[in-house]
N, C-alpha and C positions, 0 to 999 in steps of 0.2 A: 305308588303314591296316586295313582287315577281313584281307583276304589275309594281309600280315604278320603279324598276329596269329596268322590258321590255321599260318603258315610255322612259327613262334615255338612252337605247342604240338606241332609232328608231330615237331620236333627233341628236344621238352624228352622226348616220350615214347621216342623213338630212345635217349636218352640212360638214361632209367632201363631199357630192355630192355638197355643194353651194360654198369651199373655194378653194379645189382642183384643179377644171378647173380655177380658179381665178388665183391660184398662179403659175399653169404649163402654162396657154395661154394667160396672160395678159403681155403687153410688159414691158421688163424688165425694172428699171433703170439702170443707170450706176454708182451709189453710191454702196463702197464701203461695201460685204456684211458682215462685224463684225463691222459696222459704227453703232453705238445704237439708229441713230437718222433717220435711212436709211429704205429705203421702204423694200429692199430687207433684209435687218435683221430683220423685223419685221415679215417678209411672213415666212421666212424660221424658224423661234423659233416658230411663230402658228402652223406651221408643222408639226415640232418636238415634240409638245407639242402634238397633235391628234395624233401623231403616238406612243407617249409615249418614245421616244429616249432622253433619259437624259446623253448619254457619251458627252464628252467634247468637244465644239463647243467655237469657238472663246476665249478658253481661260478658259469658265466657263460653270458649267452643266444648262441645260435647267431647271432641276426640281430645284425649290427654297429652297426646304425643302435640300436637298443636294448639294447647292450652293457651289464650290471649285474654287475660283479664283488662276490661274497658272500665278505667276510673275517667269520671268526670275533672277538669281539669280547673280545682277548688281555689288553690295557691299556684300563680304564675308570676315570676318575677324574673325582671330582664337581667342582662347582663350588666355587670357595675361599670360603672361611664366615669369615676371621679376624678381619676388617674391618664393624663393625656398618653397616648399610644406613638411611642417615636418611630420617627420614620424607617420605613423598611424590615421593623421589625415582624415577627411572623405572629399572627394575629389568632386565638382560640376562644372566643366567648362563646356562652352558653347559658341557656334559659332554663332556669330553677323550678318545677313544677312537680303537683302530685298524681299528673293528669298521663293519660297510658295511651300508645295506639293515637299520636296525636300527629294533625298535619297543620305544619309552618309555614307563615305569609309574612310578608311586611310590606308595610303600606308604599313605599318609596324604594329606587333601586339604589344598593348601595354605591361608594363611591370604587372606582376601578380598582381590580386586584384583589377586592372581599365577595364572598357569596355567601348566601344562610342555604342552610341544608334542608330542602323542608321536609324530610322525615324525620329529624332528630333534633332540629332548632339550633344547631351550631354555628356560628360566624366564622369563617376563617380566609387566610388567605394574609396578605402582604400591604399595607399602603404604602407607595412610593411615591406618589406626585412634589412635584416641587413647591406646591404650596399647603396651606393644612386645608382640613375638612372640618366642619362642625355644623350637625344637622340633628335634627329631633325625628325622632323614629317612632311608630306601634310597631310592636311583632302580635302576632296573634296564633293561637295554637287550639285547635278545635277535632272534637270526634263527636259523633253519633247520642253522647249523652251530655256536651256542653262546649262551649266556646268561654277564653279568656284572654283578654290581650295586656299590655303593660306597655309604657313609653323608656326611651330611652334614648340620652344625648351625646354618643360616642365623640372623644374629641381624637381628632387624628393629625400628627405633628407635621409641617413639613421641613424639607430640607433647609441646612442653615443658608445664610446669604453666600453668594460668590464669593471667595476672594480676592483680593485687591492685588494680588500676587507682586507684593512687595515684601523684600526679602532681606534688607539690611536696616541695619539701624543706624541713628543721629541722635546728639545730644540735643537738649534744649538750644544751645547756639550755633548750631548745625554741623560741628566735629563729628568724624566718623568713631562710631561705639562697636569697634570688633562684636563685643563680648555681651550686649546688648542687656548691660546692666545699668548703665547711666539715664534713665531709667528700668527696671523689668517692666516687661508685660508689654512692648512696643507691637506694634503689629509685623515689622520688619522681623520679629524674632520669632510669633506667635504662628502668624501664616495661618490662621484660623480661616473655615469657610470651606463651603462646597468648591473643588475644580472643575475649571469649565470643560467643558466637552462638546467639539464641534468637529463634523465630517464635511467636507467638502473643501474647494467648492466641487459640487459635482455637474456633471453637465446633462441632460433632461436634453434630449432633444439639442436645438443651440441654445440654451438658457441653462446658465450657470445658479445652482442655488448650494445655500448652506447650513446646513441641519444643526440648530441645541441640542443635543444628547438628553441634556438635563430637564429644560423646559418645554421640548416638544418643537418648540417652534423653527418656524423654516423661512428664510430671510435669503433675500435674491442678493448674491455674492457683491455683486457690482454694487455701486450707486448707479441710479436711475439713469441713462443715456450713456452707459457703460456698456460694451459686450465683451462675449467671448471667457475663456475659462481663467483666464489673467486679467481682466477688465484693462485690456489693452486697447481695447477698439473701441470708435467715437469719444463722446468727452460729455462727462459727470454734465448733468441740469443743474440748475438752482428753479424752486419752485414757492410761491403765494400757498397760503393755507388752502385755498381752492383748487389750486392747480394741484396740488401732491395729492389732493383725494381722488382728481382724475387720474394723475397718473400709476398709483395704484389701482382703481377700481378699472383702468383698460388692461390689464394685465389681465383680467380674466376672461376680455374677449381675445386672447391671443389665441394660434394654432388652431384655427377654425370655430373658435369655440370651447376649448379645450380648455384653455386659461396656460398661462407661464406657466413653463415644466409641468402642464397637465395639472395642473394645480388652479384651485378658487377660491376666493374668499383675500385676497390681497387688499391689503389696508397699510393707513400709516401707525407707525411703532408708535404706543407709549412711552413716555421717558422712563421709563421704570426697564421697559423691554429693551431699548437703548442703552441699560448699566448694564446689561448683562453681558454687553459686548465688548467694555471699555477692560483697559490693562491697564493700569497704574504704575508699574511698572518702565513704562515705555511712553512716550511722547511725541508726536508731529507722524504719524496719529497715536494716540494712545487708545490704542485697537489692535485686537488677535489678527495682523495682517496677512497671515495665512491662510486665513480664511475668508477674509473679508478685503481683496487687494485694492491695490489703489483709490486706499480712503484718503479723500482730503482733507489736511486740517484744519476743519473750517464748521461752520454750524448747521447742523441737520433738522428737518423739521419732524416734530410729534404730533399725537395726536391730544396731547395732554395741555387742558385749556385751565388755565385758573378760576373757580366757580366765581370769585370777586373781580374777575379781571376778564371778561369774555371777550376783548379783542386782542386780546395776545395768548402766544403759546409758548411751551417750554421747550428747549432746544438745547441737545448735548453739542459743549465744542472738542474736535477731536483734538487739540492743540495738547493742552494735560488732562483730560476730561471733564471738564467742570458743565456747569448749567446756569443756562442765561433765559432770559423770555425778552420775547419780543413782539412788536404787530404780528398778526395776524398775515397782512402782505409782504412782510419781511419776505424778501429772495435766499432762500437755507437750500443744501443738496437734500439727498433724498434715498432712503431704503426702504424697502416693500416686507412687509412678514406675512405671513398667513399660520393658519393651521392650528388657532388656537383663540378663541376669544379673551380679552384682559378681564381679568379676575380684579376689581377695585377692593373686596371687603378685605376688612381689617380681623380678625380675632385675637382678642385679648381674652385672660384670665384673669382677675384679679385673685391674689393667694390671701388676700387680708393677713399680710403681714409686714407691707412695705412694699410688695414685691410685685411683677405683674408676667404673667407667660406669654409669649407670643407664639401662638399655636402656627404661624404661618412660617415663620424662623426657626422655631425649638430653641429661642434666648428668653433670659430671665432678666428684667429688667430692672434698676430700682426705680419706683415708685415716683417718688418726688425729686427732684434738681436737690444737688447739691447744698445743705447749706437749712435747710427746712427740717424742724427738729418732732413735729409730729409727721412720722411715716403712713401712716393712716390716709390722713387727709389731705398731708403736704402743707401744713399749718405752722405758725410758731418759727421763730427764727424767722431767718430769707435768705433767698437762693443766693450762694456767695459766687462771685467770677472770683478767676485767677487763669494766671499764666500755665502754660502748656503744663508743665514739668508737676505746677502743684497739683494740677489738675489729673499726671498718671497717679503721684504718689497719694491723693486722695480716695481714688478708687482701689486701687492698691490693698490699703490699710484699711477699709471699709469690712467693717462686722453688722453684717443684717443677715437675717434669717438661715444663720448656719451655712453662708455659700461663701463660694473665692470667687473675687469682683475685679475688674478690670477696664478700665477706659475702651470704648467701644471702635472696631474701625471706623473707614468711613463708610464701606457698604453693608454694615452692622445701625450707624446711626441713620442711614438714609432709611432705613424701613422703616421708621416711625415715623416719617413725616409725610401726612396724608395729605395730597396733590388736588382731592376729589372735595376737599370739605371748604366753606369759605373760614377762615382764621376768626379764632373765638377767643383767646386773641393771637392763640399760636395756630402754625398746621398742623396738629396731632390731637387725637382723641383725647377730649379735655374728662371724661368719665374717668379714663383709664388714668392720665397721666395729668392731673390737676395742676391750676396753677403754673404750667410750663410758661415760661418766657420766649417771647418770639424775636429773641436775640440771638446770636452763634453759641454753640455747643462744640467741643472741643472732641478731638476723635484720634485715635495715638495711631494717624497714619501718616508719615512723614512724606511731604513733596519730594521724590528721589532727585530733580533739577533743581530744587530748591530747598537744601535741608536746613535750612534754620526756619522752615515756615513746616505747620502741619495743615492738614482737612481738616473743616469746619463744616456743620450742617447750621444751617438757617431754619428756622423756626416760623417767621413771617409768613413767609409763603412756598418754603423748602429751596432756600439758597445754599448751595453746594461752593466750595471753592475752598481758598488755602490762605496762611495768614500768618504773620508774623509769629515763633511761639515764644519768644523771651520778653517783648515789648507789646504783646496785647494782652487783655484777659476778656477772657468766655466762660459761657456757665458750664456746669460740669454733670453729667446723668451716667452711672456705670450698669455693667453689662456682668450676666454669666452666664456660663453654660449649661445647659439642661440636665 
């Protein structure tokens, strides 16, 4: 074996002695060095092979085993972004290109749970955040021969609104309806939505906290002023708006500056955030008392101030879980929250067929109030009011865009109210929901402690309460599950 190796090396040396002078001193032809049929190309490749040079030459390696052909990315197409991606679904998106050996990059961070493979251009993962996500991205692919980019706008859907937790049905006069057929489609029958999921109270040192495992919010388990894991020590205090701001921000200074429960960023909750804690199947207090002990059945201060009325703030009332608005100086009870900045953005898609998709909630809405005949711009005819039973039947019978429709429950309809805009005339996005009335709209949710009444949402400024089913007329907007 050793002798054969020496013979091979001698032959290789002789080959160098013969070939090198021929390559170096023969008159070169005028052909292109990268022309695979040209003499110059053949000579250069032979020399590189003899010298063991496997670096890239004319777009490829001289090593057959490791041959990698470089192609500039002259075509470059981003993944399709037409269809919204359901919350929790596995994502596998791929750039389409004729380029090879590319390095990929993206101009901004993808949402949590998703990653871009810089070698393959694959975007993989799963989107599981509570709210939807909509953003423009630019993906770039490059190699030594060129660079190409494309833009796309992926649409990730949030989770369904939380359940109301109503589990029974009643007819329009308030009588028990154990079969949930008079009418069908009641909230207590369908029980649609995301289930609440809390952990707590949990003591961190001496500080009790409750974690919302769906939204990621962390709450003070007790009303401010109460302590211990059962909230039995101390007394819940009341605060005006300025006092509430101070009470929450002061939590950051506790525990030698580490913050209450060793957390910082404590603030007054928004109205919508309080809604995540409301349980419509109970009253006095209308909250999940296991996780929020000793809640007072009265008003709690929020950070949500109507733009058209800057001297008032919204408050939830934990008697039945309604909402009201009062002067900033009004004394209300208080919980504080941390671990997330509240996102006020609405994310709608007009499907151009009389329906609107809400990316935040994974719901599809009737664009127009029931009664309008032109379903694309909400004109023609007129918005109709009716009693609760007629509203239920209107949605059950609706034939629009090939979907199955129903009257929304209370927490679903509340998501359309935009509390951060000046009503014009309604507190809703008028681009996507034109000619919406500023009055009340029905929901499919009956008040369990007053079964002749059903919940409504008012779009004047975002009111929410309950009203008689059979003797009151309100507007109707239907909803469909995505």
